[in-house]
C-alpha positions in Angstrom: 164.5 31.0 58.0 166.9 31.9 55.2 166.1 34.3 52.2 168.6 34.9 49.3 168.2 37.8 47.0 170.0 37.6 43.7 171.4 40.8 42.0 173.0 38.7 39.4 171.1 40.1 36.2 171.6 43.6 37.5 175.3 43.2 38.1 176.0 41.5 34.9 175.2 44.5 32.8 178.4 46.2 34.0 180.6 43.2 35.2 180.4 44.4 38.7 180.2 42.5 42.0 178.8 43.1 45.4 181.3 44.8 47.7 179.1 45.5 50.9 175.6 44.6 51.8 173.4 45.7 54.6 169.9 45.1 55.5 167.0 46.4 57.7 164.1 44.5 58.8 160.5 45.8 59.7 158.2 43.5 61.9 160.7 40.6 61.8 164.0 39.9 63.5 167.1 40.2 61.3 169.5 37.7 62.7 172.3 38.2 60.1 173.1 38.9 56.8 175.8 37.7 54.3 176.8 38.2 50.7 178.9 36.7 47.9 179.6 38.4 44.6 176.0 38.5 43.4 173.7 37.4 46.0 172.7 38.7 49.4 171.4 36.1 52.0 169.3 37.2 55.3 168.4 35.1 58.3 165.1 36.0 59.8 163.2 35.0 62.9 160.1 35.9 64.8 157.2 38.3 63.5 153.5 38.3 64.3 151.2 36.0 62.4 148.9 38.0 60.1 151.5 41.0 59.9 153.5 41.9 56.8 157.2 42.1 57.4 159.8 43.5 55.2 163.6 43.4 54.7 165.3 46.2 52.9 168.6 45.3 51.3 171.1 47.7 50.0 174.3 46.7 48.2 177.3 49.0 47.1 179.3 47.4 44.4 182.9 47.2 43.9 182.2 49.9 41.1 180.6 52.3 43.7 176.9 51.7 42.3 174.3 51.4 45.1 171.0 49.3 44.7 168.2 48.8 47.1 165.5 46.2 47.0 163.0 45.2 49.4 161.4 41.8 50.3 158.1 41.4 51.7 156.9 38.6 53.9 153.3 37.5 55.4 154.0 36.1 58.5 152.0 32.8 59.4 151.7 30.4 62.2 153.8 27.3 62.0 
């Protein structure tokens, strides 16, 4: 499943862009991570139904600022 986190509002305050992005997943498999100037997309799979999973996304901007955000997911049966 694909999830996108927007940093557009935070970045707009200084006209900055994302230079690098990384992610760390807990209780779910992180398949890949991509980014553009103001968003980060993570692809996740797996997980155990009934367990809360999270993905911590860290960006570093072209202006050398760092921002960290965590997304939380409730894993459910399909």
